C-alpha positions in Angstrom: 2.6 -22.4 -1.4 2.2 -21.9 -5.2 0.9 -18.5 -6.3 -1.4 -20.2 -8.9 -4.6 -18.3 -8.3 -5.0 -14.9 -6.7 -8.4 -13.4 -6.0 -9.3 -9.8 -5.2 -12.4 -9.0 -3.2 -12.8 -5.4 -4.5 -11.4 -4.0 -7.7 -10.6 -0.4 -6.7 -7.4 1.6 -7.0 -5.3 -0.6 -4.6 -6.4 -3.9 -6.3 -5.7 -2.4 -9.7 -2.2 -1.2 -8.6 -1.3 -4.5 -7.1 -2.6 -6.4 -10.1 -0.6 -4.3 -12.5 2.5 -4.7 -10.4 2.1 -8.5 -10.1 1.6 -8.8 -13.8 4.6 -6.6 -14.6 6.8 -8.6 -12.3 5.8 -11.9 -13.8 5.0 -13.4 -10.5 1.6 -14.5 -11.9 -0.2 -14.3 -15.3 -3.4 -12.4 -15.9 -5.2 -15.8 -16.2 -4.3 -16.4 -12.6 -6.1 -13.4 -11.2 -9.8 -13.1 -10.5 -11.4 -9.9 -9.1 -14.9 -9.2 -7.8 -16.9 -6.0 -7.2 -20.6 -5.1 -7.1 -22.4 -4.3 -10.3 -22.8 -0.7 -9.2 -19.0 -0.3 -9.3 -18.7 -1.5 -12.9 -16.1 1.2 -13.6 -13.7 -0.6 -11.3 -14.5 -4.0 -12.8 -13.9 -2.6 -16.3 -10.6 -1.0 -15.3 -9.2 -4.2 -13.8 -10.6 -6.2 -16.7 -8.5 -4.1 -19.1 -5.5 -5.7 -17.6 -6.6 -9.1 -18.9 -7.9 -10.1 -15.4 -11.1 -12.1 -15.1 -13.9 -10.5 -13.2 -17.1 -11.4 -11.4 -19.7 -9.8 -9.2 -19.6 -12.8 -6.8 -17.3 -12.7 -3.9 -18.0 -16.3 -3.1 -16.9 -17.3 -6.6 -13.5 -15.6 -6.0 -13.0 -17.6 -2.8 -14.1 -20.9 -4.3 -11.7 -20.5 -7.3 -8.6 -18.9 -5.7 -6.1 -20.3 -3.2 -5.1 -16.8 -2.1 -7.8 -14.2 -1.5 -7.0 -10.6 -1.0 -9.6 -8.6 0.9 -9.3 -5.2 -0.9 -12.5 -3.4 0.2 -13.1 -0.3 2.3 -13.0 -0.9 6.0 -16.7 -0.3 6.6 -17.5 -3.0 4.0 -15.3 -5.6 5.5 -17.9 -7.1 8.0 -20.5 -7.7 5.4 -18.0 -9.2 2.9 -16.6 -11.6 5.6 -20.1 -12.7 6.5 -20.7 -13.4 2.8 -17.6 -15.4 2.2 -17.3 -17.2 5.6 -19.3 -20.3 4.4 -16.8 -21.0 1.6 -13.5 -20.3 3.5 -11.7 -23.4 4.6 -8.1 -24.3 5.6 -7.2 -24.5 1.9 -7.6 -20.8 1.5 -5.3 -18.0 2.6 -7.1 -14.7 3.3 -5.0 -11.6 3.0 -6.5 -8.4 4.2 -5.2 -4.9 3.1 -8.2 -3.2 4.8 -7.0 -0.3 7.0 -7.6 -0.6 10.7 -9.2 -4.1 10.6 -7.3 -6.2 13.1 -6.4 -9.9 12.8 -8.6 -10.6 15.8 -11.6 -9.0 14.0 -10.9 -10.9 10.8 -10.4 -14.2 12.5 -13.6 -13.8 14.6 -15.7 -13.3 11.5 -14.3 -16.3 9.6 -14.4 -20.0 10.4 -12.2 -21.2 13.3 -8.6 -21.8 12.3 -8.9 -19.7 9.1 -5.5 -18.7 7.7 -5.3 -14.9 7.8 -2.6 -12.4 7.2 -2.8 -8.6 7.3 -0.8 -6.8 4.6 -0.4 -3.0 4.3 0.9 -2.0 0.9 1.2 1.4 -0.9 0.3 2.5 -4.4 3.9 2.6 -5.9 3.4 -1.2 -6.1 1.9 -0.2 -9.5 5.5 0.5 -10.8 7.2 -2.2 -8.6 8.5 0.4 -6.2 6.1 -0.4 -3.4 6.7 -0.8 0.3 4.7 -3.2 2.3 4.6 -4.9 5.7 2.6 -7.9 6.9 1.5 -9.5 10.2 0.7 -13.2 10.6 -2.6 -14.5 12.0 -2.8 -17.2 14.6 -3.6 -20.1 12.3 -1.3 -19.7 9.3 0.6 -22.7 8.1 4.3 -23.1 7.1 4.9 -21.2 3.9 2.1 -18.7 4.2 4.3 -15.8 5.3 6.9 -16.7 2.7 4.2 -16.7 0.0 3.0 -13.3 0.9 6.6 -12.0 1.2 7.3 -13.3 -2.3 4.2 -11.8 -3.7 4.7 -8.3 -2.2 8.5 -8.4 -2.8 7.8 -8.8 -6.5 6.4 -5.2 -6.5 8.8 -3.6 -4.0 10.1 -4.2 -0.6 8.3 -6.2 2.1 8.9 -7.0 5.8 7.2 -9.0 8.5 6.2 -6.9 11.6 4.2 -7.2 14.7 0.6 -6.2 14.1 0.9 -3.2 16.4 3.2 -1.6 13.7 0.8 -2.0 10.8 -1.2 1.2 11.5 2.0 3.3 12.0 3.3 1.9 8.7 0.1 3.0 7.1 0.5 6.5 8.5 4.1 6.8 7.3 4.1 4.9 4.0 0.7 4.0 2.7 -0.6 7.5 3.4 2.9 9.0 3.2 3.0 8.8 -0.6 0.2 11.4 -0.6 2.3 13.7 1.7 5.2 13.4 -0.7 3.1 14.1 -3.7 1.9 17.2 -1.9 5.5 18.2 -1.2 6.5 17.5 -4.8 3.6 19.6 -6.2 4.5 22.5 -3.8 8.2 22.4 -4.9 7.2 22.4 -8.5 4.8 25.4 -7.9 7.8 27.2 -6.3 9.8 26.5 -9.4 7.0 27.8 -11.6 6.8 31.0 -9.4 10.4 31.6 -10.1 10.0 31.1 -13.9 10.5 27.4 -14.6 8.0 25.9 -17.1 5.4 23.8 -15.3 6.0 20.5 -17.0 9.7 20.9 -16.5 9.1 21.8 -12.9 7.2 18.6 -12.2 10.0 16.5 -13.7 12.7 18.3 -11.8 10.8 18.1 -8.5 10.2 14.3 -9.1 13.8 13.6 -10.0 15.0 15.6 -7.0 12.9 13.6 -4.7 14.0 10.3 -6.3 17.7 11.3 -6.1 17.4 12.4 -2.5 15.7 9.2 -1.5 18.2 7.0 -3.2 21.1 8.8 -1.5 19.6 8.0 1.9 18.8 4.4 0.9 21.8 3.5 -1.2 24.5 5.3 0.8 23.1 4.3 4.1 23.5 7.8 5.4 21.4 9.6 8.0 19.1 12.1 6.3 20.4 14.8 8.6 23.9 14.2 7.3 22.7 14.3 3.7 20.9 17.6 4.5 24.0 19.1 6.2 26.2 18.2 3.2 24.0 20.5 1.0 23.8 23.3 3.5 26.9 25.5 3.1 27.5 28.2 5.7 25.6 31.3 4.8 24.4 29.6 1.6 21.2 29.5 -0.5 20.0 26.1 0.8 20.4 27.1 4.5 18.2 30.2 3.8 15.5 27.9 2.4 15.8 25.4 5.3 15.4 28.3 7.8 12.1 29.2 6.1 10.9 25.6 6.3 11.9 25.3 10.0 10.0 28.5 10.8 6.9 27.2 9.1 7.0 24.0 11.1 7.7 21.7 8.2 9.0 18.8 10.2 6.3 19.0 12.8 3.6 19.1 10.2 4.9 15.9 8.6 5.1 14.2 12.0 1.6 15.3 12.8 0.3 14.1 9.5 1.8 10.6 10.1 0.3 10.6 13.6 -3.1 11.7 12.3 -3.3 9.1 9.6 -2.2 6.4 12.1 -4.9 7.4 14.6 -7.5 7.5 11.9 -6.7 3.9 10.9 -6.8 2.9 14.5 -10.3 4.5 14.8 -11.5 2.6 11.8 -10.8 -0.6 13.5 -12.8 0.4 16.6 -15.9 1.3 14.7 
């Protein structure tokens, strides 16, 4: 399936991040992207228009002009948008939803019978082509649809097909997880500032430390516990700091955060 025309229904942060990533990767040109948003969200339209992307206030226009349509609106808006576009969705269109909590069954039930639908859950590092995404196929996709989405999302990071039951847990761990890591990064930098490191330098050091640690786990294929143990000398400075984090419930807090974000996404789908 050729990625000749991609449409975004919604022009918010995620649509902007994905558009920037797609353009940087060269998987599509700006002339091949069309985004829509209501007039009252003109800030979003102007922001995505600055990328050279065409814009409109008509969701139906996006569907009519694009072969791949990405549903990038807030979950509570999804039903009304699907109702609006349903009359112009046919088998020639691939509808890709990145809306949190909205199941394939719900999407398919509000679109014409046999509509081609795929759920994708990306994260914001797609902006710099360091994203992580998963996708689940709907009941009526045709040969090549999954590969097309995989190609599209792999152009801005890593991508894998999963069973739909894993989409919300992925959101909790990765899509929401980037915010948890930003929080940890900011806290580490604040700790450095407390101990005398200039703030701008502290942010750069904290960011590079996080990048380096992540690449060690990924590139060396080592268990994170082993990487941690390699830094923790007996009676050393790092072990003293790890002890403080363990007493504070650091691990449990992160696990609870992933669980809370996952359950919230699941609740959105039930509303």
